[in-house]
N, C-alpha and C positions, 0 to 999 in steps of 0.2 A: 252370271245372268246376264242373257242374250239383250244389246243394243236394240234388236229389231230394226235389221237394216233392212231386210227384203219385203217384211211385211210388215203393215198394218190393221190390221182385226178384219180378216179376211176370213171367212167362213164359220161351219160350225165345231165344237170343243175340240175333238177331234182332228179339222183337219187346222186348227190353229197350234196343237202340239205338234202335227209333220214339220209345221212351217216353221217350227220352234227349233225341231233338228237338221230345216234347214240350214234355216240365218244361222241354227249358230260353231254350223260348219264352215260358210263363209266369214261368221268375224274368226275365226278359228285361222285361216285357209291367210284370209287381208291383216292380218293383224295380231296374230297366234304367238307363242312359244314355239317354233321350231321346230320341236316332240309333234304337237298341232299339228301346225301348219302339212306337212311331212302327211299323215294321218287322213288331216282335212280333202289335201288334195290327188289324193287319190280317190277316197269317196267322189270326193265331186269327179272327179274325170274319168277314171276311169271303174270303178266299181258294174257289176254289170248286174247284184239280185240287189242291196241291198236299199243303192238310190232309185232306179227306178218305184221300188216300193216306198220309198219315204216318197216321193212325189208324190206318186199315184196318191198316198194315204193323203198329203196334203192338197188337193185339186189337183194337182200339178200334170201337164204331158215331161214325163222327165229330159226330152231332148229336144223341145223348148229351152227350158230351163240351160242346159248343156251348153247352149250352144249360143244364150246368152253371155253365161258363165267362162264359151272360147274367146270369145268378144274383149271381153272386160281381159281375156288373160293377155288379150295377143296383144289391147294400149297397156299394158302395165296398168298391176290392182295399186293407181294414186291414191282416188279419189274411197276411199274407206266408207263414206255415204251414199255414193251409186246405190238405185232402184235397180233393183238386176232380175227380176222379174213377175 
């Protein structure tokens, strides 16, 4: 189950569902098992089909989300409770 690292009760039920997908991917990237980290990292940083769709469905700008993630990545993922979006 997701820890709600990124989103705190924002948007409609549909948007919340997609926010949970992004939140879960970020959680896996930050502290998941190695196999989950690799898949999450690909989704968050390289995927050009599903990631933009999921972000837009969550009411987010995919480019802004990725910019935030790149910033976190550049500084190292040391603060798993960080708010990224």
